[in-house]
mmCIF file of the N, C-alpha and C atoms, coordinates in Angstrom:
data_MODEL
# 
_entry.id   MODEL 
# 
loop_
_atom_site.group_PDB 
_atom_site.id 
_atom_site.type_symbol 
_atom_site.label_atom_id 
_atom_site.label_alt_id 
_atom_site.label_comp_id 
_atom_site.label_asym_id 
_atom_site.label_entity_id 
_atom_site.label_seq_id 
_atom_site.pdbx_PDB_ins_code 
_atom_site.Cartn_x 
_atom_site.Cartn_y 
_atom_site.Cartn_z 
_atom_site.occupancy 
_atom_site.B_iso_or_equiv 
_atom_site.pdbx_formal_charge 
_atom_site.auth_seq_id 
_atom_site.auth_comp_id 
_atom_site.auth_asym_id 
_atom_site.auth_atom_id 
_atom_site.pdbx_PDB_model_num 
ATOM 1   N N  . UNK A 1 1  ? 1.917  -25.517 17.136 1.00 0.00 ? 1  UNK A N  1 
ATOM 2   C CA . UNK A 1 1  ? 1.941  -25.034 18.354 1.00 0.00 ? 1  UNK A CA 1 
ATOM 3   C C  . UNK A 1 1  ? 1.906  -23.840 18.370 1.00 0.00 ? 1  UNK A C  1 
ATOM 4   N N  . UNK A 1 2  ? 2.408  -22.988 17.513 1.00 0.00 ? 2  UNK A N  1 
ATOM 5   C CA . UNK A 1 2  ? 2.274  -21.544 17.595 1.00 0.00 ? 2  UNK A CA 1 
ATOM 6   C C  . UNK A 1 2  ? 0.994  -21.019 17.488 1.00 0.00 ? 2  UNK A C  1 
ATOM 7   N N  . UNK A 1 3  ? 0.129  -21.464 16.397 1.00 0.00 ? 3  UNK A N  1 
ATOM 8   C CA . UNK A 1 3  ? -1.349 -21.075 16.337 1.00 0.00 ? 3  UNK A CA 1 
ATOM 9   C C  . UNK A 1 3  ? -1.965 -21.340 17.542 1.00 0.00 ? 3  UNK A C  1 
ATOM 10  N N  . UNK A 1 4  ? -1.933 -22.382 18.082 1.00 0.00 ? 4  UNK A N  1 
ATOM 11  C CA . UNK A 1 4  ? -2.620 -22.750 19.335 1.00 0.00 ? 4  UNK A CA 1 
ATOM 12  C C  . UNK A 1 4  ? -2.331 -21.641 20.635 1.00 0.00 ? 4  UNK A C  1 
ATOM 13  N N  . UNK A 1 5  ? -0.950 -21.383 20.756 1.00 0.00 ? 5  UNK A N  1 
ATOM 14  C CA . UNK A 1 5  ? -0.579 -20.403 21.794 1.00 0.00 ? 5  UNK A CA 1 
ATOM 15  C C  . UNK A 1 5  ? -1.220 -19.038 21.547 1.00 0.00 ? 5  UNK A C  1 
ATOM 16  N N  . UNK A 1 6  ? -1.175 -18.610 19.948 1.00 0.00 ? 6  UNK A N  1 
ATOM 17  C CA . UNK A 1 6  ? -1.696 -17.263 19.675 1.00 0.00 ? 6  UNK A CA 1 
ATOM 18  C C  . UNK A 1 6  ? -3.310 -17.267 20.009 1.00 0.00 ? 6  UNK A C  1 
ATOM 19  N N  . UNK A 1 7  ? -3.991 -18.346 19.764 1.00 0.00 ? 7  UNK A N  1 
ATOM 20  C CA . UNK A 1 7  ? -5.134 -18.336 20.026 1.00 0.00 ? 7  UNK A CA 1 
ATOM 21  C C  . UNK A 1 7  ? -5.868 -18.222 21.498 1.00 0.00 ? 7  UNK A C  1 
ATOM 22  N N  . UNK A 1 8  ? -4.811 -18.829 22.331 1.00 0.00 ? 8  UNK A N  1 
ATOM 23  C CA . UNK A 1 8  ? -5.172 -18.674 23.954 1.00 0.00 ? 8  UNK A CA 1 
ATOM 24  C C  . UNK A 1 8  ? -4.851 -17.257 24.226 1.00 0.00 ? 8  UNK A C  1 
ATOM 25  N N  . UNK A 1 9  ? -3.664 -16.653 23.697 1.00 0.00 ? 9  UNK A N  1 
ATOM 26  C CA . UNK A 1 9  ? -3.576 -15.180 23.855 1.00 0.00 ? 9  UNK A CA 1 
ATOM 27  C C  . UNK A 1 9  ? -4.358 -14.340 23.618 1.00 0.00 ? 9  UNK A C  1 
ATOM 28  N N  . UNK A 1 10 ? -5.141 -14.597 22.363 1.00 0.00 ? 10 UNK A N  1 
ATOM 29  C CA . UNK A 1 10 ? -6.123 -13.704 21.669 1.00 0.00 ? 10 UNK A CA 1 
ATOM 30  C C  . UNK A 1 10 ? -7.375 -13.729 22.368 1.00 0.00 ? 10 UNK A C  1 
ATOM 31  N N  . UNK A 1 11 ? -7.958 -15.044 22.697 1.00 0.00 ? 11 UNK A N  1 
ATOM 32  C CA . UNK A 1 11 ? -9.275 -15.458 23.162 1.00 0.00 ? 11 UNK A CA 1 
ATOM 33  C C  . UNK A 1 11 ? -9.312 -15.077 24.868 1.00 0.00 ? 11 UNK A C  1 
ATOM 34  N N  . UNK A 1 12 ? -8.091 -15.620 25.370 1.00 0.00 ? 12 UNK A N  1 
ATOM 35  C CA . UNK A 1 12 ? -8.145 -15.628 27.012 1.00 0.00 ? 12 UNK A CA 1 
ATOM 36  C C  . UNK A 1 12 ? -7.405 -14.625 27.686 1.00 0.00 ? 12 UNK A C  1 
ATOM 37  N N  . UNK A 1 13 ? -6.095 -14.551 27.314 1.00 0.00 ? 13 UNK A N  1 
ATOM 38  C CA . UNK A 1 13 ? -5.271 -13.773 28.057 1.00 0.00 ? 13 UNK A CA 1 
ATOM 39  C C  . UNK A 1 13 ? -5.323 -12.058 27.717 1.00 0.00 ? 13 UNK A C  1 
ATOM 40  N N  . UNK A 1 14 ? -5.364 -11.969 26.622 1.00 0.00 ? 14 UNK A N  1 
ATOM 41  C CA . UNK A 1 14 ? -5.338 -10.628 26.186 1.00 0.00 ? 14 UNK A CA 1 
ATOM 42  C C  . UNK A 1 14 ? -6.645 -9.667  26.451 1.00 0.00 ? 14 UNK A C  1 
ATOM 43  N N  . UNK A 1 15 ? -7.795 -10.185 26.506 1.00 0.00 ? 15 UNK A N  1 
ATOM 44  C CA . UNK A 1 15 ? -9.050 -9.623  26.798 1.00 0.00 ? 15 UNK A CA 1 
ATOM 45  C C  . UNK A 1 15 ? -8.823 -9.326  28.245 1.00 0.00 ? 15 UNK A C  1 
ATOM 46  N N  . UNK A 1 16 ? -8.387 -10.209 29.292 1.00 0.00 ? 16 UNK A N  1 
ATOM 47  C CA . UNK A 1 16 ? -8.079 -9.845  30.599 1.00 0.00 ? 16 UNK A CA 1 
ATOM 48  C C  . UNK A 1 16 ? -7.136 -8.599  30.868 1.00 0.00 ? 16 UNK A C  1 
ATOM 49  N N  . UNK A 1 17 ? -5.906 -9.063  30.164 1.00 0.00 ? 17 UNK A N  1 
ATOM 50  C CA . UNK A 1 17 ? -4.858 -7.679  30.116 1.00 0.00 ? 17 UNK A CA 1 
ATOM 51  C C  . UNK A 1 17 ? -5.296 -6.440  29.758 1.00 0.00 ? 17 UNK A C  1 
ATOM 52  N N  . UNK A 1 18 ? -6.269 -6.483  28.643 1.00 0.00 ? 18 UNK A N  1 
ATOM 53  C CA . UNK A 1 18 ? -6.600 -5.082  28.281 1.00 0.00 ? 18 UNK A CA 1 
ATOM 54  C C  . UNK A 1 18 ? -7.397 -4.314  29.110 1.00 0.00 ? 18 UNK A C  1 
ATOM 55  N N  . UNK A 1 19 ? -8.073 -4.834  30.221 1.00 0.00 ? 19 UNK A N  1 
ATOM 56  C CA . UNK A 1 19 ? -8.532 -4.011  31.207 1.00 0.00 ? 19 UNK A CA 1 
ATOM 57  C C  . UNK A 1 19 ? -7.695 -3.379  31.817 1.00 0.00 ? 19 UNK A C  1 
ATOM 58  N N  . UNK A 1 20 ? -6.500 -3.518  31.966 1.00 0.00 ? 20 UNK A N  1 
ATOM 59  C CA . UNK A 1 20 ? -5.418 -2.827  32.590 1.00 0.00 ? 20 UNK A CA 1 
ATOM 60  C C  . UNK A 1 20 ? -4.616 -2.070  31.702 1.00 0.00 ? 20 UNK A C  1 
ATOM 61  N N  . UNK A 1 21 ? -4.910 -2.174  30.390 1.00 0.00 ? 21 UNK A N  1 
ATOM 62  C CA . UNK A 1 21 ? -4.006 -1.238  29.149 1.00 0.00 ? 21 UNK A CA 1 
ATOM 63  C C  . UNK A 1 21 ? -3.022 -2.045  28.912 1.00 0.00 ? 21 UNK A C  1 
ATOM 64  N N  . UNK A 1 22 ? -2.872 -3.314  28.952 1.00 0.00 ? 22 UNK A N  1 
ATOM 65  C CA . UNK A 1 22 ? -1.981 -3.753  28.256 1.00 0.00 ? 22 UNK A CA 1 
ATOM 66  C C  . UNK A 1 22 ? -2.291 -5.032  27.490 1.00 0.00 ? 22 UNK A C  1 
ATOM 67  N N  . UNK A 1 23 ? -1.249 -5.830  27.196 1.00 0.00 ? 23 UNK A N  1 
ATOM 68  C CA . UNK A 1 23 ? -1.469 -6.933  26.480 1.00 0.00 ? 23 UNK A CA 1 
ATOM 69  C C  . UNK A 1 23 ? -0.002 -8.101  26.594 1.00 0.00 ? 23 UNK A C  1 
ATOM 70  N N  . UNK A 1 24 ? -0.101 -8.963  25.739 1.00 0.00 ? 24 UNK A N  1 
ATOM 71  C CA . UNK A 1 24 ? 0.997  -9.875  25.441 1.00 0.00 ? 24 UNK A CA 1 
ATOM 72  C C  . UNK A 1 24 ? 0.894  -10.326 24.137 1.00 0.00 ? 24 UNK A C  1 
ATOM 73  N N  . UNK A 1 25 ? 2.216  -10.475 23.559 1.00 0.00 ? 25 UNK A N  1 
ATOM 74  C CA . UNK A 1 25 ? 2.445  -10.988 22.107 1.00 0.00 ? 25 UNK A CA 1 
ATOM 75  C C  . UNK A 1 25 ? 3.375  -12.200 22.202 1.00 0.00 ? 25 UNK A C  1 
ATOM 76  N N  . UNK A 1 26 ? 3.213  -13.145 21.447 1.00 0.00 ? 26 UNK A N  1 
ATOM 77  C CA . UNK A 1 26 ? 4.055  -14.151 21.143 1.00 0.00 ? 26 UNK A CA 1 
ATOM 78  C C  . UNK A 1 26 ? 5.132  -13.894 20.316 1.00 0.00 ? 26 UNK A C  1 
ATOM 79  N N  . UNK A 1 27 ? 6.424  -14.164 20.618 1.00 0.00 ? 27 UNK A N  1 
ATOM 80  C CA . UNK A 1 27 ? 7.764  -13.593 19.970 1.00 0.00 ? 27 UNK A CA 1 
ATOM 81  C C  . UNK A 1 27 ? 8.302  -14.944 19.302 1.00 0.00 ? 27 UNK A C  1 
ATOM 82  N N  . UNK A 1 28 ? 8.315  -16.137 20.143 1.00 0.00 ? 28 UNK A N  1 
ATOM 83  C CA . UNK A 1 28 ? 8.946  -17.056 19.474 1.00 0.00 ? 28 UNK A CA 1 
ATOM 84  C C  . UNK A 1 28 ? 8.498  -18.481 20.102 1.00 0.00 ? 28 UNK A C  1 
ATOM 85  N N  . UNK A 1 29 ? 8.439  -19.691 19.609 1.00 0.00 ? 29 UNK A N  1 
ATOM 86  C CA . UNK A 1 29 ? 8.188  -20.965 20.338 1.00 0.00 ? 29 UNK A CA 1 
ATOM 87  C C  . UNK A 1 29 ? 9.523  -21.740 20.081 1.00 0.00 ? 29 UNK A C  1 
ATOM 88  N N  . UNK A 1 30 ? 10.205 -22.337 21.074 1.00 0.00 ? 30 UNK A N  1 
ATOM 89  C CA . UNK A 1 30 ? 11.178 -22.953 20.835 1.00 0.00 ? 30 UNK A CA 1 
ATOM 90  C C  . UNK A 1 30 ? 11.044 -24.578 20.453 1.00 0.00 ? 30 UNK A C  1 
ATOM 91  N N  . UNK A 1 31 ? 12.083 -25.250 20.049 1.00 0.00 ? 31 UNK A N  1 
ATOM 92  C CA . UNK A 1 31 ? 11.921 -26.719 19.871 1.00 0.00 ? 31 UNK A CA 1 
ATOM 93  C C  . UNK A 1 31 ? 11.780 -27.365 21.213 1.00 0.00 ? 31 UNK A C  1 
ATOM 94  N N  . UNK A 1 32 ? 12.265 -26.804 22.136 1.00 0.00 ? 32 UNK A N  1 
ATOM 95  C CA . UNK A 1 32 ? 12.392 -27.294 23.386 1.00 0.00 ? 32 UNK A CA 1 
ATOM 96  C C  . UNK A 1 32 ? 10.944 -27.067 24.282 1.00 0.00 ? 32 UNK A C  1 
ATOM 97  N N  . UNK A 1 33 ? 9.920  -26.299 23.520 1.00 0.00 ? 33 UNK A N  1 
ATOM 98  C CA . UNK A 1 33 ? 8.562  -26.030 24.166 1.00 0.00 ? 33 UNK A CA 1 
ATOM 99  C C  . UNK A 1 33 ? 8.595  -24.836 25.167 1.00 0.00 ? 33 UNK A C  1 
ATOM 100 N N  . UNK A 1 34 ? 9.461  -23.944 24.774 1.00 0.00 ? 34 UNK A N  1 
ATOM 101 C CA . UNK A 1 34 ? 9.377  -22.628 25.580 1.00 0.00 ? 34 UNK A CA 1 
ATOM 102 C C  . UNK A 1 34 ? 8.824  -21.488 24.746 1.00 0.00 ? 34 UNK A C  1 
ATOM 103 N N  . UNK A 1 35 ? 7.787  -21.060 25.143 1.00 0.00 ? 35 UNK A N  1 
ATOM 104 C CA . UNK A 1 35 ? 7.070  -19.965 24.527 1.00 0.00 ? 35 UNK A CA 1 
ATOM 105 C C  . UNK A 1 35 ? 7.786  -18.651 25.159 1.00 0.00 ? 35 UNK A C  1 
ATOM 106 N N  . UNK A 1 36 ? 8.266  -17.747 24.256 1.00 0.00 ? 36 UNK A N  1 
ATOM 107 C CA . UNK A 1 36 ? 8.844  -16.476 24.534 1.00 0.00 ? 36 UNK A CA 1 
ATOM 108 C C  . UNK A 1 36 ? 7.831  -15.454 24.073 1.00 0.00 ? 36 UNK A C  1 
ATOM 109 N N  . UNK A 1 37 ? 7.363  -14.641 25.106 1.00 0.00 ? 37 UNK A N  1 
ATOM 110 C CA . UNK A 1 37 ? 6.317  -13.591 24.873 1.00 0.00 ? 37 UNK A CA 1 
ATOM 111 C C  . UNK A 1 37 ? 6.897  -12.157 25.430 1.00 0.00 ? 37 UNK A C  1 
ATOM 112 N N  . UNK A 1 38 ? 6.213  -11.223 24.867 1.00 0.00 ? 38 UNK A N  1 
ATOM 113 C CA . UNK A 1 38 ? 6.424  -9.812  25.233 1.00 0.00 ? 38 UNK A CA 1 
ATOM 114 C C  . UNK A 1 38 ? 5.239  -9.254  25.705 1.00 0.00 ? 38 UNK A C  1 
ATOM 115 N N  . UNK A 1 39 ? 5.351  -8.558  26.968 1.00 0.00 ? 39 UNK A N  1 
ATOM 116 C CA . UNK A 1 39 ? 4.278  -7.787  27.283 1.00 0.00 ? 39 UNK A CA 1 
ATOM 117 C C  . UNK A 1 39 ? 4.372  -6.338  26.755 1.00 0.00 ? 39 UNK A C  1 
ATOM 118 N N  . UNK A 1 40 ? 3.178  -5.742  26.365 1.00 0.00 ? 40 UNK A N  1 
ATOM 119 C CA . UNK A 1 40 ? 2.860  -4.590  25.648 1.00 0.00 ? 40 UNK A CA 1 
ATOM 120 C C  . UNK A 1 40 ? 2.108  -3.494  26.553 1.00 0.00 ? 40 UNK A C  1 
ATOM 121 N N  . UNK A 1 41 ? 2.189  -2.353  26.210 1.00 0.00 ? 41 UNK A N  1 
ATOM 122 C CA . UNK A 1 41 ? 0.938  -1.493  26.596 1.00 0.00 ? 41 UNK A CA 1 
ATOM 123 C C  . UNK A 1 41 ? 1.542  -1.229  28.307 1.00 0.00 ? 41 UNK A C  1 
ATOM 124 N N  . UNK A 1 42 ? 0.302  -1.225  29.001 1.00 0.00 ? 42 UNK A N  1 
ATOM 125 C CA . UNK A 1 42 ? 0.352  -0.923  30.516 1.00 0.00 ? 42 UNK A CA 1 
ATOM 126 C C  . UNK A 1 42 ? 1.219  -2.121  31.129 1.00 0.00 ? 42 UNK A C  1 
ATOM 127 N N  . UNK A 1 43 ? 1.155  -3.337  30.655 1.00 0.00 ? 43 UNK A N  1 
ATOM 128 C CA . UNK A 1 43 ? 1.829  -4.371  31.325 1.00 0.00 ? 43 UNK A CA 1 
ATOM 129 C C  . UNK A 1 43 ? 3.393  -4.175  31.198 1.00 0.00 ? 43 UNK A C  1 
ATOM 130 N N  . UNK A 1 44 ? 3.856  -3.596  30.319 1.00 0.00 ? 44 UNK A N  1 
ATOM 131 C CA . UNK A 1 44 ? 5.429  -3.551  30.151 1.00 0.00 ? 44 UNK A CA 1 
ATOM 132 C C  . UNK A 1 44 ? 5.637  -2.443  31.138 1.00 0.00 ? 44 UNK A C  1 
ATOM 133 N N  . UNK A 1 45 ? 6.668  -3.051  31.881 1.00 0.00 ? 45 UNK A N  1 
ATOM 134 C CA . UNK A 1 45 ? 7.391  -2.264  33.208 1.00 0.00 ? 45 UNK A CA 1 
ATOM 135 C C  . UNK A 1 45 ? 6.562  -2.203  34.287 1.00 0.00 ? 45 UNK A C  1 
ATOM 136 N N  . UNK A 1 46 ? 5.324  -3.117  34.466 1.00 0.00 ? 46 UNK A N  1 
ATOM 137 C CA . UNK A 1 46 ? 4.370  -3.202  35.651 1.00 0.00 ? 46 UNK A CA 1 
ATOM 138 C C  . UNK A 1 46 ? 5.305  -3.849  36.514 1.00 0.00 ? 46 UNK A C  1 
ATOM 139 N N  . UNK A 1 47 ? 5.065  -3.355  37.846 1.00 0.00 ? 47 UNK A N  1 
ATOM 140 C CA . UNK A 1 47 ? 5.900  -3.860  39.023 1.00 0.00 ? 47 UNK A CA 1 
ATOM 141 C C  . UNK A 1 47 ? 5.284  -5.536  39.224 1.00 0.00 ? 47 UNK A C  1 
ATOM 142 N N  . UNK A 1 48 ? 4.119  -5.732  38.644 1.00 0.00 ? 48 UNK A N  1 
ATOM 143 C CA . UNK A 1 48 ? 3.460  -7.103  38.709 1.00 0.00 ? 48 UNK A CA 1 
ATOM 144 C C  . UNK A 1 48 ? 3.737  -7.945  37.295 1.00 0.00 ? 48 UNK A C  1 
ATOM 145 N N  . UNK A 1 49 ? 4.686  -7.818  36.548 1.00 0.00 ? 49 UNK A N  1 
ATOM 146 C CA . UNK A 1 49 ? 4.824  -8.173  35.143 1.00 0.00 ? 49 UNK A CA 1 
ATOM 147 C C  . UNK A 1 49 ? 5.238  -9.530  35.424 1.00 0.00 ? 49 UNK A C  1 
ATOM 148 N N  . UNK A 1 50 ? 6.087  -9.772  36.302 1.00 0.00 ? 50 UNK A N  1 
ATOM 149 C CA . UNK A 1 50 ? 6.578  -11.366 36.372 1.00 0.00 ? 50 UNK A CA 1 
ATOM 150 C C  . UNK A 1 50 ? 5.402  -12.223 37.021 1.00 0.00 ? 50 UNK A C  1 
ATOM 151 N N  . UNK A 1 51 ? 4.734  -11.869 37.809 1.00 0.00 ? 51 UNK A N  1 
ATOM 152 C CA . UNK A 1 51 ? 3.519  -12.424 38.174 1.00 0.00 ? 51 UNK A CA 1 
ATOM 153 C C  . UNK A 1 51 ? 2.414  -12.726 37.255 1.00 0.00 ? 51 UNK A C  1 
ATOM 154 N N  . UNK A 1 52 ? 2.191  -11.585 36.325 1.00 0.00 ? 52 UNK A N  1 
ATOM 155 C CA . UNK A 1 52 ? 1.432  -11.978 35.116 1.00 0.00 ? 52 UNK A CA 1 
ATOM 156 C C  . UNK A 1 52 ? 1.712  -12.944 34.241 1.00 0.00 ? 52 UNK A C  1 
ATOM 157 N N  . UNK A 1 53 ? 3.153  -12.893 33.959 1.00 0.00 ? 53 UNK A N  1 
ATOM 158 C CA . UNK A 1 53 ? 3.908  -14.048 32.888 1.00 0.00 ? 53 UNK A CA 1 
ATOM 159 C C  . UNK A 1 53 ? 3.440  -15.263 33.741 1.00 0.00 ? 53 UNK A C  1 
ATOM 160 N N  . UNK A 1 54 ? 4.011  -15.584 34.946 1.00 0.00 ? 54 UNK A N  1 
ATOM 161 C CA . UNK A 1 54 ? 3.692  -16.932 35.554 1.00 0.00 ? 54 UNK A CA 1 
ATOM 162 C C  . UNK A 1 54 ? 2.482  -17.354 35.809 1.00 0.00 ? 54 UNK A C  1 
ATOM 163 N N  . UNK A 1 55 ? 1.547  -16.322 36.531 1.00 0.00 ? 55 UNK A N  1 
ATOM 164 C CA . UNK A 1 55 ? 0.512  -16.821 36.875 1.00 0.00 ? 55 UNK A CA 1 
ATOM 165 C C  . UNK A 1 55 ? -0.863 -16.874 35.812 1.00 0.00 ? 55 UNK A C  1 
ATOM 166 N N  . UNK A 1 56 ? -0.678 -15.738 35.218 1.00 0.00 ? 56 UNK A N  1 
ATOM 167 C CA . UNK A 1 56 ? -1.818 -15.491 34.044 1.00 0.00 ? 56 UNK A CA 1 
ATOM 168 C C  . UNK A 1 56 ? -1.300 -16.243 32.690 1.00 0.00 ? 56 UNK A C  1 
ATOM 169 N N  . UNK A 1 57 ? -0.148 -15.735 32.101 1.00 0.00 ? 57 UNK A N  1 
ATOM 170 C CA . UNK A 1 57 ? 0.053  -16.136 30.827 1.00 0.00 ? 57 UNK A CA 1 
ATOM 171 C C  . UNK A 1 57 ? 0.440  -17.753 30.677 1.00 0.00 ? 57 UNK A C  1 
ATOM 172 N N  . UNK A 1 58 ? 1.333  -18.054 31.493 1.00 0.00 ? 58 UNK A N  1 
ATOM 173 C CA . UNK A 1 58 ? 1.898  -19.333 31.534 1.00 0.00 ? 58 UNK A CA 1 
ATOM 174 C C  . UNK A 1 58 ? 0.901  -20.344 31.866 1.00 0.00 ? 58 UNK A C  1 
ATOM 175 N N  . UNK A 1 59 ? -0.096 -19.871 32.897 1.00 0.00 ? 59 UNK A N  1 
ATOM 176 C CA . UNK A 1 59 ? -0.831 -20.934 33.486 1.00 0.00 ? 59 UNK A CA 1 
ATOM 177 C C  . UNK A 1 59 ? -2.113 -21.256 32.222 1.00 0.00 ? 59 UNK A C  1 
ATOM 178 N N  . UNK A 1 60 ? -2.622 -20.016 31.605 1.00 0.00 ? 60 UNK A N  1 
ATOM 179 C CA . UNK A 1 60 ? -3.427 -20.188 30.589 1.00 0.00 ? 60 UNK A CA 1 
ATOM 180 C C  . UNK A 1 60 ? -2.786 -21.187 29.268 1.00 0.00 ? 60 UNK A C  1 
ATOM 181 N N  . UNK A 1 61 ? -1.542 -20.770 28.843 1.00 0.00 ? 61 UNK A N  1 
ATOM 182 C CA . UNK A 1 61 ? -1.120 -21.449 27.648 1.00 0.00 ? 61 UNK A CA 1 
ATOM 183 C C  . UNK A 1 61 ? -0.775 -23.062 28.243 1.00 0.00 ? 61 UNK A C  1 
ATOM 184 N N  . UNK A 1 62 ? -0.328 -23.303 29.355 1.00 0.00 ? 62 UNK A N  1 
ATOM 185 C CA . UNK A 1 62 ? 0.087  -24.703 29.778 1.00 0.00 ? 62 UNK A CA 1 
ATOM 186 C C  . UNK A 1 62 ? -1.391 -25.285 29.870 1.00 0.00 ? 62 UNK A C  1 
ATOM 187 N N  . UNK A 1 63 ? -2.350 -24.735 30.191 1.00 0.00 ? 63 UNK A N  1 
ATOM 188 C CA . UNK A 1 63 ? -3.548 -25.417 30.443 1.00 0.00 ? 63 UNK A CA 1 
ATOM 189 C C  . UNK A 1 63 ? -4.270 -25.819 28.990 1.00 0.00 ? 63 UNK A C  1 
ATOM 190 N N  . UNK A 1 64 ? -4.095 -25.282 27.928 1.00 0.00 ? 64 UNK A N  1 
ATOM 191 C CA . UNK A 1 64 ? -4.510 -25.316 26.783 1.00 0.00 ? 64 UNK A CA 1 
ATOM 192 C C  . UNK A 1 64 ? -3.652 -25.867 25.613 1.00 0.00 ? 64 UNK A C  1 
ATOM 193 N N  . UNK A 1 65 ? -2.471 -25.817 25.886 1.00 0.00 ? 65 UNK A N  1 
ATOM 194 C CA . UNK A 1 65 ? -1.510 -26.292 24.829 1.00 0.00 ? 65 UNK A CA 1 
ATOM 195 C C  . UNK A 1 65 ? -0.543 -27.236 25.183 1.00 0.00 ? 65 UNK A C  1 
ATOM 196 N N  . UNK A 1 66 ? -0.903 -28.666 24.933 1.00 0.00 ? 66 UNK A N  1 
ATOM 197 C CA . UNK A 1 66 ? 0.065  -29.496 25.423 1.00 0.00 ? 66 UNK A CA 1 
ATOM 198 C C  . UNK A 1 66 ? 1.434  -29.325 24.539 1.00 0.00 ? 66 UNK A C  1 
ATOM 199 N N  . UNK A 1 67 ? 2.499  -29.649 25.307 1.00 0.00 ? 67 UNK A N  1 
ATOM 200 C CA . UNK A 1 67 ? 4.048  -29.661 24.934 1.00 0.00 ? 67 UNK A CA 1 
ATOM 201 C C  . UNK A 1 67 ? 4.787  -28.249 25.180 1.00 0.00 ? 67 UNK A C  1 
ATOM 202 N N  . UNK A 1 68 ? 3.779  -27.228 25.870 1.00 0.00 ? 68 UNK A N  1 
ATOM 203 C CA . UNK A 1 68 ? 4.509  -26.108 26.148 1.00 0.00 ? 68 UNK A CA 1 
ATOM 204 C C  . UNK A 1 68 ? 5.127  -26.268 27.617 1.00 0.00 ? 68 UNK A C  1 
ATOM 205 N N  . UNK A 1 69 ? 6.470  -26.201 27.952 1.00 0.00 ? 69 UNK A N  1 
ATOM 206 C CA . UNK A 1 69 ? 6.927  -26.433 29.251 1.00 0.00 ? 69 UNK A CA 1 
ATOM 207 C C  . UNK A 1 69 ? 7.127  -25.143 29.833 1.00 0.00 ? 69 UNK A C  1 
ATOM 208 N N  . UNK A 1 70 ? 7.314  -24.212 29.215 1.00 0.00 ? 70 UNK A N  1 
ATOM 209 C CA . UNK A 1 70 ? 7.781  -22.773 30.019 1.00 0.00 ? 70 UNK A CA 1 
ATOM 210 C C  . UNK A 1 70 ? 7.336  -21.618 29.305 1.00 0.00 ? 70 UNK A C  1 
ATOM 211 N N  . UNK A 1 71 ? 7.031  -20.524 29.980 1.00 0.00 ? 71 UNK A N  1 
ATOM 212 C CA . UNK A 1 71 ? 6.771  -19.361 29.234 1.00 0.00 ? 71 UNK A CA 1 
ATOM 213 C C  . UNK A 1 71 ? 7.761  -18.275 29.766 1.00 0.00 ? 71 UNK A C  1 
ATOM 214 N N  . UNK A 1 72 ? 8.425  -17.721 28.897 1.00 0.00 ? 72 UNK A N  1 
ATOM 215 C CA . UNK A 1 72 ? 9.520  -16.683 29.292 1.00 0.00 ? 72 UNK A CA 1 
ATOM 216 C C  . UNK A 1 72 ? 9.217  -15.489 28.657 1.00 0.00 ? 72 UNK A C  1 
ATOM 217 N N  . UNK A 1 73 ? 9.559  -14.352 29.365 1.00 0.00 ? 73 UNK A N  1 
ATOM 218 C CA . UNK A 1 73 ? 9.437  -12.959 28.873 1.00 0.00 ? 73 UNK A CA 1 
ATOM 219 C C  . UNK A 1 73 ? 10.708 -12.595 28.169 1.00 0.00 ? 73 UNK A C  1 
ATOM 220 N N  . UNK A 1 74 ? 10.675 -12.058 27.191 1.00 0.00 ? 74 UNK A N  1 
ATOM 221 C CA . UNK A 1 74 ? 11.730 -11.335 26.465 1.00 0.00 ? 74 UNK A CA 1 
ATOM 222 C C  . UNK A 1 74 ? 11.772 -9.740  26.238 1.00 0.00 ? 74 UNK A C  1 
# 
């Protein structure tokens, strides 16, 4: 599952976030299907960070990786 999530982040999410000077990296995937991610660069501390996690990152991961139940920022 980790490899599939990293592929989504690399191919879909990070190119979009890089337009704003930011990105996201995978920290951990729990046995319960929770992907823990960290925003980096311009996304770190951005007022829209929570919306980015839920709408962009979680949406892309859940659409492509079965078994992911939730995405959390750490």
